[in-house]
PDBQT receptor file of N, H, CA, C and O in Angstrom, charges set to zero:
ATOM      1  N   MET A   1      -6.281  -4.908 -19.249  1.00  0.00    +0.000 N 
ATOM      2  CA  MET A   1      -4.861  -5.133 -19.097  1.00  0.00    +0.000 C 
ATOM      3  C   MET A   1      -4.625  -6.636 -19.211  1.00  0.00    +0.000 C 
ATOM      4  O   MET A   1      -5.290  -7.421 -18.536  1.00  0.00    +0.000 OA
ATOM      5  N   SER A   2      -3.695  -7.034 -20.051  1.00  0.00    +0.000 N 
ATOM      6  H   SER A   2      -3.155  -6.396 -20.599  1.00  0.00    +0.000 HD
ATOM      7  CA  SER A   2      -3.420  -8.456 -20.224  1.00  0.00    +0.000 C 
ATOM      8  C   SER A   2      -2.608  -9.003 -19.056  1.00  0.00    +0.000 C 
ATOM      9  O   SER A   2      -2.036  -8.255 -18.262  1.00  0.00    +0.000 OA
ATOM     10  N   HIS A   3      -2.577 -10.315 -18.979  1.00  0.00    +0.000 N 
ATOM     11  H   HIS A   3      -3.042 -10.922 -19.624  1.00  0.00    +0.000 HD
ATOM     12  CA  HIS A   3      -1.842 -10.981 -17.890  1.00  0.00    +0.000 C 
ATOM     13  C   HIS A   3      -0.359 -10.654 -17.964  1.00  0.00    +0.000 C 
ATOM     14  O   HIS A   3       0.287 -10.519 -16.925  1.00  0.00    +0.000 OA
ATOM     15  N   ASN A   4       0.197 -10.524 -19.161  1.00  0.00    +0.000 N 
ATOM     16  H   ASN A   4      -0.328 -10.633 -20.006  1.00  0.00    +0.000 HD
ATOM     17  CA  ASN A   4       1.624 -10.239 -19.312  1.00  0.00    +0.000 C 
ATOM     18  C   ASN A   4       1.963  -8.847 -18.771  1.00  0.00    +0.000 C 
ATOM     19  O   ASN A   4       3.057  -8.644 -18.245  1.00  0.00    +0.000 OA
ATOM     20  N   GLN A   5       1.056  -7.904 -18.891  1.00  0.00    +0.000 N 
ATOM     21  H   GLN A   5       0.167  -8.070 -19.318  1.00  0.00    +0.000 HD
ATOM     22  CA  GLN A   5       1.314  -6.553 -18.418  1.00  0.00    +0.000 C 
ATOM     23  C   GLN A   5       1.205  -6.447 -16.901  1.00  0.00    +0.000 C 
ATOM     24  O   GLN A   5       1.763  -5.524 -16.307  1.00  0.00    +0.000 OA
ATOM     25  N   GLU A   6       0.493  -7.380 -16.266  1.00  0.00    +0.000 N 
ATOM     26  H   GLU A   6       0.040  -8.129 -16.748  1.00  0.00    +0.000 HD
ATOM     27  CA  GLU A   6       0.325  -7.332 -14.818  1.00  0.00    +0.000 C 
ATOM     28  C   GLU A   6       1.586  -7.769 -14.088  1.00  0.00    +0.000 C 
ATOM     29  O   GLU A   6       1.854  -7.285 -12.988  1.00  0.00    +0.000 OA
ATOM     30  N   GLU A   7       2.362  -8.666 -14.671  1.00  0.00    +0.000 N 
ATOM     31  H   GLU A   7       2.144  -9.059 -15.564  1.00  0.00    +0.000 HD
ATOM     32  CA  GLU A   7       3.558  -9.180 -14.029  1.00  0.00    +0.000 C 
ATOM     33  C   GLU A   7       4.741  -8.290 -14.367  1.00  0.00    +0.000 C 
ATOM     34  O   GLU A   7       5.166  -8.211 -15.519  1.00  0.00    +0.000 OA
ATOM     35  N   MET A   8       5.267  -7.623 -13.353  1.00  0.00    +0.000 N 
ATOM     36  H   MET A   8       4.922  -7.686 -12.416  1.00  0.00    +0.000 HD
ATOM     37  CA  MET A   8       6.418  -6.749 -13.543  1.00  0.00    +0.000 C 
ATOM     38  C   MET A   8       7.493  -7.156 -12.553  1.00  0.00    +0.000 C 
ATOM     39  O   MET A   8       7.193  -7.670 -11.476  1.00  0.00    +0.000 OA
ATOM     40  N   THR A   9       8.737  -6.928 -12.916  1.00  0.00    +0.000 N 
ATOM     41  H   THR A   9       8.981  -6.510 -13.791  1.00  0.00    +0.000 HD
ATOM     42  CA  THR A   9       9.825  -7.198 -12.003  1.00  0.00    +0.000 C 
ATOM     43  C   THR A   9      10.041  -6.005 -11.099  1.00  0.00    +0.000 C 
ATOM     44  O   THR A   9       9.571  -4.903 -11.383  1.00  0.00    +0.000 OA
ATOM     45  N   VAL A  10      10.750  -6.226 -10.016  1.00  0.00    +0.000 N 
ATOM     46  H   VAL A  10      11.133  -7.121  -9.785  1.00  0.00    +0.000 HD
ATOM     47  CA  VAL A  10      11.052  -5.134  -9.085  1.00  0.00    +0.000 C 
ATOM     48  C   VAL A  10      11.856  -4.057  -9.802  1.00  0.00    +0.000 C 
ATOM     49  O   VAL A  10      11.646  -2.867  -9.565  1.00  0.00    +0.000 OA
ATOM     50  N   GLY A  11      12.758  -4.455 -10.663  1.00  0.00    +0.000 N 
ATOM     51  H   GLY A  11      12.929  -5.421 -10.855  1.00  0.00    +0.000 HD
ATOM     52  CA  GLY A  11      13.566  -3.499 -11.421  1.00  0.00    +0.000 C 
ATOM     53  C   GLY A  11      12.752  -2.596 -12.317  1.00  0.00    +0.000 C 
ATOM     54  O   GLY A  11      13.149  -1.462 -12.584  1.00  0.00    +0.000 OA
ATOM     55  N   GLU A  12      11.594  -3.094 -12.793  1.00  0.00    +0.000 N 
ATOM     56  H   GLU A  12      11.271  -4.016 -12.576  1.00  0.00    +0.000 HD
ATOM     57  CA  GLU A  12      10.717  -2.275 -13.633  1.00  0.00    +0.000 C 
ATOM     58  C   GLU A  12       9.895  -1.291 -12.795  1.00  0.00    +0.000 C 
ATOM     59  O   GLU A  12       9.486  -0.237 -13.283  1.00  0.00    +0.000 OA
ATOM     60  N   LEU A  13       9.660  -1.645 -11.540  1.00  0.00    +0.000 N 
ATOM     61  H   LEU A  13       9.992  -2.501 -11.143  1.00  0.00    +0.000 HD
ATOM     62  CA  LEU A  13       8.876  -0.775 -10.661  1.00  0.00    +0.000 C 
ATOM     63  C   LEU A  13       9.688   0.356 -10.047  1.00  0.00    +0.000 C 
ATOM     64  O   LEU A  13       9.219   1.491  -9.967  1.00  0.00    +0.000 OA
ATOM     65  N   VAL A  14      10.899   0.048  -9.616  1.00  0.00    +0.000 N 
ATOM     66  H   VAL A  14      11.280  -0.874  -9.681  1.00  0.00    +0.000 HD
ATOM     67  CA  VAL A  14      11.764   1.042  -8.987  1.00  0.00    +0.000 C 
ATOM     68  C   VAL A  14      13.160   0.948  -9.593  1.00  0.00    +0.000 C 
ATOM     69  O   VAL A  14      13.499  -0.031 -10.257  1.00  0.00    +0.000 OA
ATOM     70  N   ASN A  15      13.959   1.979  -9.353  1.00  0.00    +0.000 N 
ATOM     71  H   ASN A  15      13.684   2.775  -8.814  1.00  0.00    +0.000 HD
ATOM     72  CA  ASN A  15      15.309   1.943  -9.897  1.00  0.00    +0.000 C 
ATOM     73  C   ASN A  15      16.281   2.670  -8.968  1.00  0.00    +0.000 C 
ATOM     74  O   ASN A  15      15.873   3.385  -8.052  1.00  0.00    +0.000 OA
ATOM     75  N   GLY A  16      17.546   2.476  -9.219  1.00  0.00    +0.000 N 
ATOM     76  H   GLY A  16      17.877   1.895  -9.963  1.00  0.00    +0.000 HD
ATOM     77  CA  GLY A  16      18.620   3.204  -8.553  1.00  0.00    +0.000 C 
ATOM     78  C   GLY A  16      18.582   3.174  -7.049  1.00  0.00    +0.000 C 
ATOM     79  O   GLY A  16      18.567   2.113  -6.426  1.00  0.00    +0.000 OA
ATOM     80  N   ASP A  17      18.568   4.366  -6.475  1.00  0.00    +0.000 N 
ATOM     81  H   ASP A  17      18.580   5.228  -6.981  1.00  0.00    +0.000 HD
ATOM     82  CA  ASP A  17      18.629   4.528  -5.016  1.00  0.00    +0.000 C 
ATOM     83  C   ASP A  17      17.413   3.914  -4.325  1.00  0.00    +0.000 C 
ATOM     84  O   ASP A  17      17.526   3.372  -3.225  1.00  0.00    +0.000 OA
ATOM     85  N   ASP A  18      16.255   4.000  -4.971  1.00  0.00    +0.000 N 
ATOM     86  H   ASP A  18      16.163   4.440  -5.864  1.00  0.00    +0.000 HD
ATOM     87  CA  ASP A  18      15.056   3.417  -4.376  1.00  0.00    +0.000 C 
ATOM     88  C   ASP A  18      15.165   1.910  -4.228  1.00  0.00    +0.000 C 
ATOM     89  O   ASP A  18      14.758   1.347  -3.212  1.00  0.00    +0.000 OA
ATOM     90  N   LEU A  19      15.716   1.261  -5.243  1.00  0.00    +0.000 N 
ATOM     91  H   LEU A  19      16.047   1.718  -6.068  1.00  0.00    +0.000 HD
ATOM     92  CA  LEU A  19      15.894  -0.191  -5.194  1.00  0.00    +0.000 C 
ATOM     93  C   LEU A  19      16.892  -0.581  -4.104  1.00  0.00    +0.000 C 
ATOM     94  O   LEU A  19      16.691  -1.559  -3.384  1.00  0.00    +0.000 OA
ATOM     95  N   GLU A  20      17.957   0.188  -3.995  1.00  0.00    +0.000 N 
ATOM     96  H   GLU A  20      18.120   0.982  -4.579  1.00  0.00    +0.000 HD
ATOM     97  CA  GLU A  20      18.963  -0.093  -2.954  1.00  0.00    +0.000 C 
ATOM     98  C   GLU A  20      18.350   0.102  -1.556  1.00  0.00    +0.000 C 
ATOM     99  O   GLU A  20      18.613  -0.678  -0.641  1.00  0.00    +0.000 OA
ATOM    100  N   PHE A  21      17.537   1.145  -1.408  1.00  0.00    +0.000 N 
ATOM    101  H   PHE A  21      17.323   1.778  -2.152  1.00  0.00    +0.000 HD
ATOM    102  CA  PHE A  21      16.862   1.392  -0.123  1.00  0.00    +0.000 C 
ATOM    103  C   PHE A  21      15.949   0.226   0.220  1.00  0.00    +0.000 C 
ATOM    104  O   PHE A  21      15.933  -0.227   1.365  1.00  0.00    +0.000 OA
ATOM    105  N   LEU A  22      15.177  -0.273  -0.765  1.00  0.00    +0.000 N 
ATOM    106  H   LEU A  22      15.190   0.095  -1.695  1.00  0.00    +0.000 HD
ATOM    107  CA  LEU A  22      14.292  -1.402  -0.521  1.00  0.00    +0.000 C 
ATOM    108  C   LEU A  22      15.066  -2.648  -0.128  1.00  0.00    +0.000 C 
ATOM    109  O   LEU A  22      14.640  -3.397   0.751  1.00  0.00    +0.000 OA
ATOM    110  N   ARG A  23      16.191  -2.869  -0.770  1.00  0.00    +0.000 N 
ATOM    111  H   ARG A  23      16.537  -2.260  -1.484  1.00  0.00    +0.000 HD
ATOM    112  CA  ARG A  23      17.012  -4.038  -0.441  1.00  0.00    +0.000 C 
ATOM    113  C   ARG A  23      17.533  -3.964   0.993  1.00  0.00    +0.000 C 
ATOM    114  O   ARG A  23      17.528  -4.965   1.710  1.00  0.00    +0.000 OA
ATOM    115  N   GLU A  24      17.982  -2.783   1.412  1.00  0.00    +0.000 N 
ATOM    116  H   GLU A  24      17.986  -1.969   0.830  1.00  0.00    +0.000 HD
ATOM    117  CA  GLU A  24      18.475  -2.605   2.776  1.00  0.00    +0.000 C 
ATOM    118  C   GLU A  24      17.353  -2.788   3.799  1.00  0.00    +0.000 C 
ATOM    119  O   GLU A  24      17.541  -3.446   4.822  1.00  0.00    +0.000 OA
ATOM    120  N   LEU A  25      16.200  -2.210   3.522  1.00  0.00    +0.000 N 
ATOM    121  H   LEU A  25      16.047  -1.676   2.691  1.00  0.00    +0.000 HD
ATOM    122  CA  LEU A  25      15.062  -2.323   4.417  1.00  0.00    +0.000 C 
ATOM    123  C   LEU A  25      14.577  -3.776   4.515  1.00  0.00    +0.000 C 
ATOM    124  O   LEU A  25      14.239  -4.251   5.599  1.00  0.00    +0.000 OA
ATOM    125  N   ALA A  26      14.547  -4.460   3.399  1.00  0.00    +0.000 N 
ATOM    126  H   ALA A  26      14.822  -4.075   2.518  1.00  0.00    +0.000 HD
ATOM    127  CA  ALA A  26      14.148  -5.879   3.394  1.00  0.00    +0.000 C 
ATOM    128  C   ALA A  26      15.133  -6.724   4.190  1.00  0.00    +0.000 C 
ATOM    129  O   ALA A  26      14.728  -7.655   4.885  1.00  0.00    +0.000 OA
ATOM    130  N   ALA A  27      16.430  -6.406   4.096  1.00  0.00    +0.000 N 
ATOM    131  H   ALA A  27      16.759  -5.649   3.531  1.00  0.00    +0.000 HD
ATOM    132  CA  ALA A  27      17.432  -7.142   4.856  1.00  0.00    +0.000 C 
ATOM    133  C   ALA A  27      17.254  -6.916   6.355  1.00  0.00    +0.000 C 
ATOM    134  O   ALA A  27      17.418  -7.844   7.147  1.00  0.00    +0.000 OA
ATOM    135  N   GLU A  28      16.918  -5.680   6.746  1.00  0.00    +0.000 N 
ATOM    136  H   GLU A  28      16.785  -4.926   6.102  1.00  0.00    +0.000 HD
ATOM    137  CA  GLU A  28      16.669  -5.375   8.160  1.00  0.00    +0.000 C 
ATOM    138  C   GLU A  28      15.477  -6.166   8.694  1.00  0.00    +0.000 C 
ATOM    139  O   GLU A  28      15.518  -6.693   9.805  1.00  0.00    +0.000 OA
ATOM    140  N   LYS A  29      14.418  -6.242   7.894  1.00  0.00    +0.000 N 
ATOM    141  H   LYS A  29      14.384  -5.814   6.991  1.00  0.00    +0.000 HD
ATOM    142  CA  LYS A  29      13.204  -6.928   8.331  1.00  0.00    +0.000 C 
ATOM    143  C   LYS A  29      13.266  -8.435   8.051  1.00  0.00    +0.000 C 
ATOM    144  O   LYS A  29      12.354  -9.173   8.425  1.00  0.00    +0.000 OA
ATOM    145  N   GLN A  30      14.314  -8.881   7.409  1.00  0.00    +0.000 N 
ATOM    146  H   GLN A  30      15.054  -8.282   7.105  1.00  0.00    +0.000 HD
ATOM    147  CA  GLN A  30      14.529 -10.293   7.069  1.00  0.00    +0.000 C 
ATOM    148  C   GLN A  30      13.393 -10.851   6.214  1.00  0.00    +0.000 C 
ATOM    149  O   GLN A  30      12.891 -11.946   6.469  1.00  0.00    +0.000 OA
ATOM    150  N   VAL A  31      12.998 -10.088   5.203  1.00  0.00    +0.000 N 
ATOM    151  H   VAL A  31      13.406  -9.199   4.996  1.00  0.00    +0.000 HD
ATOM    152  CA  VAL A  31      12.017 -10.535   4.204  1.00  0.00    +0.000 C 
ATOM    153  C   VAL A  31      12.581 -10.250   2.828  1.00  0.00    +0.000 C 
ATOM    154  O   VAL A  31      13.600  -9.572   2.694  1.00  0.00    +0.000 OA
ATOM    155  N   THR A  32      11.921 -10.766   1.805  1.00  0.00    +0.000 N 
ATOM    156  H   THR A  32      11.093 -11.317   1.913  1.00  0.00    +0.000 HD
ATOM    157  CA  THR A  32      12.364 -10.474   0.438  1.00  0.00    +0.000 C 
ATOM    158  C   THR A  32      11.859  -9.090   0.028  1.00  0.00    +0.000 C 
ATOM    159  O   THR A  32      10.936  -8.543   0.633  1.00  0.00    +0.000 OA
ATOM    160  N   VAL A  33      12.476  -8.547  -0.997  1.00  0.00    +0.000 N 
ATOM    161  H   VAL A  33      13.226  -8.990  -1.489  1.00  0.00    +0.000 HD
ATOM    162  CA  VAL A  33      12.058  -7.234  -1.503  1.00  0.00    +0.000 C 
ATOM    163  C   VAL A  33      10.626  -7.314  -2.011  1.00  0.00    +0.000 C 
ATOM    164  O   VAL A  33       9.844  -6.384  -1.810  1.00  0.00    +0.000 OA
ATOM    165  N   GLN A  34      10.274  -8.419  -2.670  1.00  0.00    +0.000 N 
ATOM    166  H   GLN A  34      10.909  -9.174  -2.833  1.00  0.00    +0.000 HD
ATOM    167  CA  GLN A  34       8.918  -8.592  -3.173  1.00  0.00    +0.000 C 
ATOM    168  C   GLN A  34       7.891  -8.596  -2.036  1.00  0.00    +0.000 C 
ATOM    169  O   GLN A  34       6.823  -7.997  -2.161  1.00  0.00    +0.000 OA
ATOM    170  N   GLN A  35       8.212  -9.264  -0.937  1.00  0.00    +0.000 N 
ATOM    171  H   GLN A  35       9.079  -9.750  -0.835  1.00  0.00    +0.000 HD
ATOM    172  CA  GLN A  35       7.307  -9.303   0.217  1.00  0.00    +0.000 C 
ATOM    173  C   GLN A  35       7.166  -7.914   0.831  1.00  0.00    +0.000 C 
ATOM    174  O   GLN A  35       6.076  -7.530   1.254  1.00  0.00    +0.000 OA
ATOM    175  N   LEU A  36       8.253  -7.168   0.880  1.00  0.00    +0.000 N 
ATOM    176  H   LEU A  36       9.139  -7.480   0.536  1.00  0.00    +0.000 HD
ATOM    177  CA  LEU A  36       8.213  -5.804   1.422  1.00  0.00    +0.000 C 
ATOM    178  C   LEU A  36       7.324  -4.907   0.555  1.00  0.00    +0.000 C 
ATOM    179  O   LEU A  36       6.540  -4.114   1.077  1.00  0.00    +0.000 OA
ATOM    180  N   ILE A  37       7.451  -5.034  -0.763  1.00  0.00    +0.000 N 
ATOM    181  H   ILE A  37       8.088  -5.678  -1.186  1.00  0.00    +0.000 HD
ATOM    182  CA  ILE A  37       6.620  -4.251  -1.678  1.00  0.00    +0.000 C 
ATOM    183  C   ILE A  37       5.155  -4.639  -1.519  1.00  0.00    +0.000 C 
ATOM    184  O   ILE A  37       4.284  -3.770  -1.490  1.00  0.00    +0.000 OA
ATOM    185  N   LYS A  38       4.877  -5.935  -1.414  1.00  0.00    +0.000 N 
ATOM    186  H   LYS A  38       5.584  -6.641  -1.437  1.00  0.00    +0.000 HD
ATOM    187  CA  LYS A  38       3.502  -6.414  -1.237  1.00  0.00    +0.000 C 
ATOM    188  C   LYS A  38       2.890  -5.845   0.030  1.00  0.00    +0.000 C 
ATOM    189  O   LYS A  38       1.748  -5.387   0.010  1.00  0.00    +0.000 OA
ATOM    190  N   GLU A  39       3.626  -5.864   1.131  1.00  0.00    +0.000 N 
ATOM    191  H   GLU A  39       4.554  -6.236   1.148  1.00  0.00    +0.000 HD
ATOM    192  CA  GLU A  39       3.121  -5.327   2.398  1.00  0.00    +0.000 C 
ATOM    193  C   GLU A  39       2.854  -3.825   2.286  1.00  0.00    +0.000 C 
ATOM    194  O   GLU A  39       1.862  -3.328   2.821  1.00  0.00    +0.000 OA
ATOM    195  N   GLY A  40       3.734  -3.105   1.594  1.00  0.00    +0.000 N 
ATOM    196  H   GLY A  40       4.539  -3.508   1.160  1.00  0.00    +0.000 HD
ATOM    197  CA  GLY A  40       3.539  -1.674   1.410  1.00  0.00    +0.000 C 
ATOM    198  C   GLY A  40       2.286  -1.365   0.604  1.00  0.00    +0.000 C 
ATOM    199  O   GLY A  40       1.527  -0.461   0.951  1.00  0.00    +0.000 OA
ATOM    200  N   ILE A  41       2.071  -2.115  -0.471  1.00  0.00    +0.000 N 
ATOM    201  H   ILE A  41       2.688  -2.850  -0.753  1.00  0.00    +0.000 HD
ATOM    202  CA  ILE A  41       0.880  -1.907  -1.296  1.00  0.00    +0.000 C 
ATOM    203  C   ILE A  41      -0.374  -2.233  -0.499  1.00  0.00    +0.000 C 
ATOM    204  O   ILE A  41      -1.361  -1.503  -0.582  1.00  0.00    +0.000 OA
ATOM    205  N   GLN A  42      -0.352  -3.311   0.268  1.00  0.00    +0.000 N 
ATOM    206  H   GLN A  42       0.450  -3.905   0.335  1.00  0.00    +0.000 HD
ATOM    207  CA  GLN A  42      -1.505  -3.680   1.090  1.00  0.00    +0.000 C 
ATOM    208  C   GLN A  42      -1.809  -2.616   2.134  1.00  0.00    +0.000 C 
ATOM    209  O   GLN A  42      -2.975  -2.351   2.428  1.00  0.00    +0.000 OA
ATOM    210  N   GLN A  43      -0.777  -2.006   2.695  1.00  0.00    +0.000 N 
ATOM    211  H   GLN A  43       0.170  -2.220   2.456  1.00  0.00    +0.000 HD
ATOM    212  CA  GLN A  43      -0.977  -0.952   3.693  1.00  0.00    +0.000 C 
ATOM    213  C   GLN A  43      -1.626   0.269   3.047  1.00  0.00    +0.000 C 
ATOM    214  O   GLN A  43      -2.519   0.874   3.640  1.00  0.00    +0.000 OA
ATOM    215  N   VAL A  44      -1.197   0.639   1.858  1.00  0.00    +0.000 N 
ATOM    216  H   VAL A  44      -0.471   0.148   1.376  1.00  0.00    +0.000 HD
ATOM    217  CA  VAL A  44      -1.779   1.782   1.165  1.00  0.00    +0.000 C 
ATOM    218  C   VAL A  44      -3.242   1.512   0.842  1.00  0.00    +0.000 C 
ATOM    219  O   VAL A  44      -4.089   2.382   1.042  1.00  0.00    +0.000 OA
ATOM    220  N   ILE A  45      -3.545   0.324   0.349  1.00  0.00    +0.000 N 
ATOM    221  H   ILE A  45      -2.856  -0.383   0.186  1.00  0.00    +0.000 HD
ATOM    222  CA  ILE A  45      -4.928  -0.017   0.032  1.00  0.00    +0.000 C 
ATOM    223  C   ILE A  45      -5.788   0.011   1.282  1.00  0.00    +0.000 C 
ATOM    224  O   ILE A  45      -6.918   0.498   1.240  1.00  0.00    +0.000 OA
ATOM    225  N   ALA A  46      -5.282  -0.498   2.384  1.00  0.00    +0.000 N 
ATOM    226  H   ALA A  46      -4.365  -0.894   2.418  1.00  0.00    +0.000 HD
ATOM    227  CA  ALA A  46      -6.047  -0.518   3.639  1.00  0.00    +0.000 C 
ATOM    228  C   ALA A  46      -6.344   0.899   4.136  1.00  0.00    +0.000 C 
ATOM    229  O   ALA A  46      -7.454   1.169   4.594  1.00  0.00    +0.000 OA
ATOM    230  N   THR A  47      -5.377   1.797   4.051  1.00  0.00    +0.000 N 
ATOM    231  H   THR A  47      -4.475   1.578   3.679  1.00  0.00    +0.000 HD
ATOM    232  CA  THR A  47      -5.615   3.159   4.552  1.00  0.00    +0.000 C 
ATOM    233  C   THR A  47      -6.559   3.928   3.627  1.00  0.00    +0.000 C 
ATOM    234  O   THR A  47      -7.335   4.762   4.093  1.00  0.00    +0.000 OA
ATOM    235  N   ARG A  48      -6.500   3.659   2.330  1.00  0.00    +0.000 N 
ATOM    236  H   ARG A  48      -5.870   2.982   1.951  1.00  0.00    +0.000 HD
ATOM    237  CA  ARG A  48      -7.382   4.381   1.398  1.00  0.00    +0.000 C 
ATOM    238  C   ARG A  48      -8.814   3.867   1.442  1.00  0.00    +0.000 C 
ATOM    239  O   ARG A  48      -9.745   4.619   1.153  1.00  0.00    +0.000 OA
ATOM    240  N   THR A  49      -9.005   2.616   1.793  1.00  0.00    +0.000 N 
ATOM    241  H   THR A  49      -8.249   2.005   2.027  1.00  0.00    +0.000 HD
ATOM    242  CA  THR A  49     -10.364   2.052   1.788  1.00  0.00    +0.000 C 
ATOM    243  C   THR A  49     -10.984   1.991   3.176  1.00  0.00    +0.000 C 
ATOM    244  O   THR A  49     -12.128   1.557   3.310  1.00  0.00    +0.000 OA
ATOM    245  N   ARG A  50     -10.273   2.406   4.200  1.00  0.00    +0.000 N 
ATOM    246  H   ARG A  50      -9.343   2.758   4.091  1.00  0.00    +0.000 HD
ATOM    247  CA  ARG A  50     -10.796   2.393   5.570  1.00  0.00    +0.000 C 
ATOM    248  C   ARG A  50     -11.919   3.435   5.669  1.00  0.00    +0.000 C 
ATOM    249  O   ARG A  50     -11.769   4.552   5.173  1.00  0.00    +0.000 OA
ATOM    250  N   PRO A  51     -13.041   3.076   6.306  1.00  0.00    +0.000 N 
ATOM    251  CA  PRO A  51     -14.127   4.050   6.457  1.00  0.00    +0.000 C 
ATOM    252  C   PRO A  51     -13.675   5.245   7.300  1.00  0.00    +0.000 C 
ATOM    253  O   PRO A  51     -12.988   5.082   8.309  1.00  0.00    +0.000 OA
ATOM    254  N   LYS A  52     -14.059   6.411   6.883  1.00  0.00    +0.000 N 
ATOM    255  H   LYS A  52     -14.616   6.544   6.063  1.00  0.00    +0.000 HD
ATOM    256  CA  LYS A  52     -13.692   7.636   7.584  1.00  0.00    +0.000 C 
ATOM    257  C   LYS A  52     -14.825   8.025   8.538  1.00  0.00    +0.000 C 
ATOM    258  O   LYS A  52     -15.998   7.844   8.209  1.00  0.00    +0.000 OA
ATOM    259  N   PRO A  53     -14.483   8.558   9.717  1.00  0.00    +0.000 N 
ATOM    260  CA  PRO A  53     -15.546   9.006  10.637  1.00  0.00    +0.000 C 
ATOM    261  C   PRO A  53     -16.265  10.227  10.063  1.00  0.00    +0.000 C 
ATOM    262  O   PRO A  53     -15.662  11.048   9.371  1.00  0.00    +0.000 OA
ATOM    263  N   MET A  54     -17.551  10.332  10.359  1.00  0.00    +0.000 N 
ATOM    264  H   MET A  54     -18.041   9.665  10.921  1.00  0.00    +0.000 HD
ATOM    265  CA  MET A  54     -18.328  11.461   9.842  1.00  0.00    +0.000 C 
ATOM    266  C   MET A  54     -17.973  12.718  10.614  1.00  0.00    +0.000 C 
ATOM    267  O   MET A  54     -17.680  12.677  11.808  1.00  0.00    +0.000 OA
ATOM    268  N   LYS A  55     -18.007  13.833   9.903  1.00  0.00    +0.000 N 
ATOM    269  H   LYS A  55     -18.245  13.866   8.932  1.00  0.00    +0.000 HD
ATOM    270  CA  LYS A  55     -17.696  15.118  10.521  1.00  0.00    +0.000 C 
ATOM    271  C   LYS A  55     -18.958  15.712  11.130  1.00  0.00    +0.000 C 
ATOM    272  O   LYS A  55     -20.067  15.412  10.688  1.00  0.00    +0.000 OA
ATOM    273  N   GLY A  56     -18.791  16.543  12.130  1.00  0.00    +0.000 N 
ATOM    274  H   GLY A  56     -17.890  16.787  12.489  1.00  0.00    +0.000 HD
ATOM    275  CA  GLY A  56     -19.908  17.237  12.743  1.00  0.00    +0.000 C 
ATOM    276  C   GLY A  56     -20.519  16.475  13.897  1.00  0.00    +0.000 C 
ATOM    277  O   GLY A  56     -20.148  15.337  14.181  1.00  0.00    +0.000 OA
ATOM    278  N   ALA A  57     -21.450  17.115  14.547  1.00  0.00    +0.000 N 
ATOM    279  H   ALA A  57     -21.751  18.040  14.316  1.00  0.00    +0.000 HD
ATOM    280  CA  ALA A  57     -22.121  16.521  15.709  1.00  0.00    +0.000 C 
ATOM    281  C   ALA A  57     -23.215  15.569  15.255  1.00  0.00    +0.000 C 
ATOM    282  O   ALA A  57     -23.888  15.811  14.254  1.00  0.00    +0.000 OA
ATOM    283  N   ILE A  58     -23.383  14.502  15.989  1.00  0.00    +0.000 N 
ATOM    284  H   ILE A  58     -22.836  14.306  16.803  1.00  0.00    +0.000 HD
ATOM    285  CA  ILE A  58     -24.428  13.532  15.693  1.00  0.00    +0.000 C 
ATOM    286  C   ILE A  58     -25.700  13.998  16.388  1.00  0.00    +0.000 C 
ATOM    287  O   ILE A  58     -25.695  14.247  17.593  1.00  0.00    +0.000 OA
ATOM    288  N   GLN A  59     -26.788  14.116  15.633  1.00  0.00    +0.000 N 
ATOM    289  H   GLN A  59     -26.792  13.913  14.654  1.00  0.00    +0.000 HD
ATOM    290  CA  GLN A  59     -28.054  14.582  16.195  1.00  0.00    +0.000 C 
ATOM    291  C   GLN A  59     -29.115  13.502  16.041  1.00  0.00    +0.000 C 
ATOM    292  O   GLN A  59     -29.104  12.737  15.076  1.00  0.00    +0.000 OA
ATOM    293  N   ALA A  60     -30.018  13.449  16.991  1.00  0.00    +0.000 N 
ATOM    294  H   ALA A  60     -30.026  14.071  17.775  1.00  0.00    +0.000 HD
ATOM    295  CA  ALA A  60     -31.103  12.483  16.956  1.00  0.00    +0.000 C 
ATOM    296  C   ALA A  60     -32.066  12.841  15.837  1.00  0.00    +0.000 C 
ATOM    297  O   ALA A  60     -32.257  14.015  15.518  1.00  0.00    +0.000 OA
ATOM    298  N   PHE A  61     -32.678  11.806  15.238  1.00  0.00    +0.000 N 
ATOM    299  H   PHE A  61     -32.523  10.853  15.497  1.00  0.00    +0.000 HD
ATOM    300  CA  PHE A  61     -33.671  12.018  14.199  1.00  0.00    +0.000 C 
ATOM    301  C   PHE A  61     -34.971  12.459  14.846  1.00  0.00    +0.000 C 
ATOM    302  O   PHE A  61     -35.416  11.852  15.820  1.00  0.00    +0.000 OA
ATOM    303  N   ARG A  62     -35.589  13.516  14.313  1.00  0.00    +0.000 N 
ATOM    304  H   ARG A  62     -35.228  14.009  13.522  1.00  0.00    +0.000 HD
ATOM    305  CA  ARG A  62     -36.852  14.022  14.870  1.00  0.00    +0.000 C 
ATOM    306  C   ARG A  62     -37.945  13.914  13.823  1.00  0.00    +0.000 C 
ATOM    307  O   ARG A  62     -37.771  14.316  12.672  1.00  0.00    +0.000 OA
ATOM    308  N   ARG A  63     -39.085  13.358  14.247  1.00  0.00    +0.000 N 
ATOM    309  H   ARG A  63     -39.226  13.032  15.182  1.00  0.00    +0.000 HD
ATOM    310  CA  ARG A  63     -40.241  13.318  13.354  1.00  0.00    +0.000 C 
ATOM    311  C   ARG A  63     -40.989  14.616  13.415  1.00  0.00    +0.000 C 
ATOM    312  O   ARG A  63     -40.948  15.317  14.426  1.00  0.00    +0.000 OA
ATOM    313  N   ARG A  64     -41.668  14.942  12.354  1.00  0.00    +0.000 N 
ATOM    314  H   ARG A  64     -41.702  14.372  11.533  1.00  0.00    +0.000 HD
ATOM    315  CA  ARG A  64     -42.452  16.179  12.309  1.00  0.00    +0.000 C 
ATOM    316  C   ARG A  64     -43.848  15.955  12.793  1.00  0.00    +0.000 C 
ATOM    317  O   ARG A  64     -44.648  16.889  12.824  1.00  0.00    +0.000 OA
TER     318      ARG A  64
């Protein structure tokens, strides 16, 4: 992906009602729309990459 394709405007990412919702939410939190989007993306990345606990009971290793 070239550098030009990586840079997108907010209008290219969302439109209509979604953009208006983001503007209202950003105004409530007193941040810019870009900062709000950045925080949202970081939150998604953090939840997807967080280690998951193992399922099942933990058992001691036994030698034969």
